[in-house]
NUKEDREN-481738 format. One record per residue (C-alpha): residue number from 0; residue in three letters; x, y, z. Coordinates in steps of 0.25 Angstrom, whole numbers, plus 5000, padded with zeros to 4 digits. Example, Ala and Ser with C-alpha at 12.3 -4.5 7.8 and 13.67 -1.06 7.14 Angstrom:
2
<site><n>0</n><res>ALA</res><u>5049</u><v>4982</v><w>5031</w></site>
<site><n>1</n><res>SER</res><u>5055</u><v>4996</v><w>5029</w></site>
END
This chain:
84
<site><n>0</n><res>MET</res><u>5018</u><v>5031</v><w>5002</w></site>
<site><n>1</n><res>ARG</res><u>5026</u><v>5019</v><w>5008</w></site>
<site><n>2</n><res>GLU</res><u>5017</u><v>5007</v><w>5005</w></site>
<site><n>3</n><res>ILE</res><u>5010</u><v>5002</v><w>4993</w></site>
<site><n>4</n><res>PHE</res><u>5001</u><v>4990</v><w>4990</w></site>
<site><n>5</n><res>LEU</res><u>4997</u><v>4983</v><w>4977</w></site>
<site><n>6</n><res>ALA</res><u>4983</u><v>4979</v><w>4976</w></site>
<site><n>7</n><res>PHE</res><u>4979</u><v>4966</v><w>4968</w></site>
<site><n>8</n><res>ARG</res><u>4965</u><v>4961</v><w>4964</w></site>
<site><n>9</n><res>THR</res><u>4969</u><v>4947</v><w>4967</w></site>
<site><n>10</n><res>ARG</res><u>4975</u><v>4941</v><w>4979</w></site>
<site><n>11</n><res>SER</res><u>4984</u><v>4931</v><w>4971</w></site>
<site><n>12</n><res>GLN</res><u>4991</u><v>4943</v><w>4963</w></site>
<site><n>13</n><res>ALA</res><u>4993</u><v>4951</v><w>4976</w></site>
<site><n>14</n><res>MET</res><u>5000</u><v>4939</v><w>4982</w></site>
<site><n>15</n><res>TRP</res><u>5008</u><v>4936</v><w>4969</w></site>
<site><n>16</n><res>PHE</res><u>5013</u><v>4950</v><w>4969</w></site>
<site><n>17</n><res>PHE</res><u>5016</u><v>4949</v><w>4984</w></site>
<site><n>18</n><res>GLU</res><u>5024</u><v>4937</v><w>4982</w></site>
<site><n>19</n><res>GLN</res><u>5032</u><v>4943</v><w>4970</w></site>
<site><n>20</n><res>ALA</res><u>5035</u><v>4955</v><w>4978</w></site>
<site><n>21</n><res>GLN</res><u>5040</u><v>4947</v><w>4989</w></site>
<site><n>22</n><res>SER</res><u>5049</u><v>4939</v><w>4980</w></site>
<site><n>23</n><res>TYR</res><u>5055</u><v>4952</v><w>4976</w></site>
<site><n>24</n><res>ARG</res><u>5057</u><v>4956</v><w>4990</w></site>
<site><n>25</n><res>LEU</res><u>5047</u><v>4967</v><w>4990</w></site>
<site><n>26</n><res>PRO</res><u>5041</u><v>4969</v><w>5004</w></site>
<site><n>27</n><res>THR</res><u>5027</u><v>4967</v><w>5002</w></site>
<site><n>28</n><res>LYS</res><u>5014</u><v>4963</v><w>5010</w></site>
<site><n>29</n><res>VAL</res><u>5001</u><v>4958</v><w>5006</w></site>
<site><n>30</n><res>ILE</res><u>4990</u><v>4967</v><w>5012</w></site>
<site><n>31</n><res>ASN</res><u>4975</u><v>4968</v><w>5011</w></site>
<site><n>32</n><res>THR</res><u>4972</u><v>4978</v><w>5000</w></site>
<site><n>33</n><res>PRO</res><u>4967</u><v>4991</v><w>5006</w></site>
<site><n>34</n><res>LYS</res><u>4953</u><v>4994</v><w>5002</w></site>
<site><n>35</n><res>GLU</res><u>4956</u><v>5007</v><w>4996</w></site>
<site><n>36</n><res>ALA</res><u>4963</u><v>4999</v><w>4984</w></site>
<site><n>37</n><res>MET</res><u>4950</u><v>4993</v><w>4980</w></site>
<site><n>38</n><res>ALA</res><u>4957</u><v>4980</v><w>4976</w></site>
<site><n>39</n><res>GLY</res><u>4950</u><v>4966</v><w>4976</w></site>
<site><n>40</n><res>CYS</res><u>4958</u><v>4955</v><w>4982</w></site>
<site><n>41</n><res>GLY</res><u>4962</u><v>4962</v><w>4995</w></site>
<site><n>42</n><res>LEU</res><u>4977</u><v>4960</v><w>4994</w></site>
<site><n>43</n><res>ALA</res><u>4988</u><v>4969</v><w>4991</w></site>
<site><n>44</n><res>VAL</res><u>5003</u><v>4970</v><w>4992</w></site>
<site><n>45</n><res>LYS</res><u>5009</u><v>4980</v><w>5000</w></site>
<site><n>46</n><res>MET</res><u>5023</u><v>4986</v><w>4998</w></site>
<site><n>47</n><res>LEU</res><u>5032</u><v>4998</v><w>5000</w></site>
<site><n>48</n><res>TYR</res><u>5031</u><v>5009</v><w>4990</w></site>
<site><n>49</n><res>ARG</res><u>5045</u><v>5008</v><w>4987</w></site>
<site><n>50</n><res>ASP</res><u>5043</u><v>4995</v><w>4981</w></site>
<site><n>51</n><res>LEU</res><u>5033</u><v>4999</v><w>4971</w></site>
<site><n>52</n><res>ASN</res><u>5042</u><v>4999</v><w>4959</w></site>
<site><n>53</n><res>ARG</res><u>5046</u><v>4985</v><w>4962</w></site>
<site><n>54</n><res>ALA</res><u>5031</u><v>4981</v><w>4964</w></site>
<site><n>55</n><res>LYS</res><u>5028</u><v>4987</v><w>4950</w></site>
<site><n>56</n><res>ILE</res><u>5039</u><v>4978</v><w>4944</w></site>
<site><n>57</n><res>LEU</res><u>5033</u><v>4966</v><w>4950</w></site>
<site><n>58</n><res>LEU</res><u>5019</u><v>4970</v><w>4945</w></site>
<site><n>59</n><res>GLN</res><u>5024</u><v>4971</v><w>4931</w></site>
<site><n>60</n><res>ARG</res><u>5031</u><v>4957</v><w>4932</w></site>
<site><n>61</n><res>GLY</res><u>5018</u><v>4950</v><w>4936</w></site>
<site><n>62</n><res>ASP</res><u>5004</u><v>4949</v><w>4931</w></site>
<site><n>63</n><res>TYR</res><u>4997</u><v>4957</v><w>4942</w></site>
<site><n>64</n><res>SER</res><u>4984</u><v>4960</v><w>4935</w></site>
<site><n>65</n><res>SER</res><u>4976</u><v>4961</v><w>4948</w></site>
<site><n>66</n><res>LEU</res><u>4984</u><v>4973</v><w>4953</w></site>
<site><n>67</n><res>VAL</res><u>4974</u><v>4983</v><w>4957</w></site>
<site><n>68</n><res>GLY</res><u>4985</u><v>4994</v><w>4960</w></site>
<site><n>69</n><res>ILE</res><u>4996</u><v>4999</v><w>4969</w></site>
<site><n>70</n><res>PHE</res><u>4992</u><v>5008</v><w>4980</w></site>
<site><n>71</n><res>ALA</res><u>5000</u><v>5016</v><w>4990</w></site>
<site><n>72</n><res>TYR</res><u>4997</u><v>5019</v><w>5005</w></site>
<site><n>73</n><res>MET</res><u>4998</u><v>5034</v><w>5007</w></site>
<site><n>74</n><res>ALA</res><u>5002</u><v>5042</v><w>5019</w></site>
<site><n>75</n><res>ASP</res><u>4988</u><v>5046</v><w>5022</w></site>
<site><n>76</n><res>GLY</res><u>4983</u><v>5031</v><w>5022</w></site>
<site><n>77</n><res>SER</res><u>4976</u><v>5032</v><w>5009</w></site>
<site><n>78</n><res>ILE</res><u>4980</u><v>5023</v><w>4997</w></site>
<site><n>79</n><res>LYS</res><u>4984</u><v>5028</v><w>4983</w></site>
<site><n>80</n><res>SER</res><u>4985</u><v>5020</v><w>4970</w></site>
<site><n>81</n><res>LEU</res><u>4998</u><v>5020</v><w>4964</w></site>
<site><n>82</n><res>ARG</res><u>4994</u><v>5011</v><w>4952</w></site>
<site><n>83</n><res>SER</res><u>4981</u><v>5005</v><w>4947</w></site>
END
């Protein structure tokens, strides 16, 4: 488990989280949400697993009511939910 992504129901909250993460110098990337996450908007924010705790701090500071969950890419190519 090296990379994770945070899936959001709305594009605006996905972009807002991305901008906030960038302002804290977290290496992030906006991606299309993998279909396995079953999220609505189609956008997610991808980052390294090592930055998960910092991402959780950002989530607590903001109102990200559209967060679907935090998911990890597994070695076998599957996706695992870390938080719903």
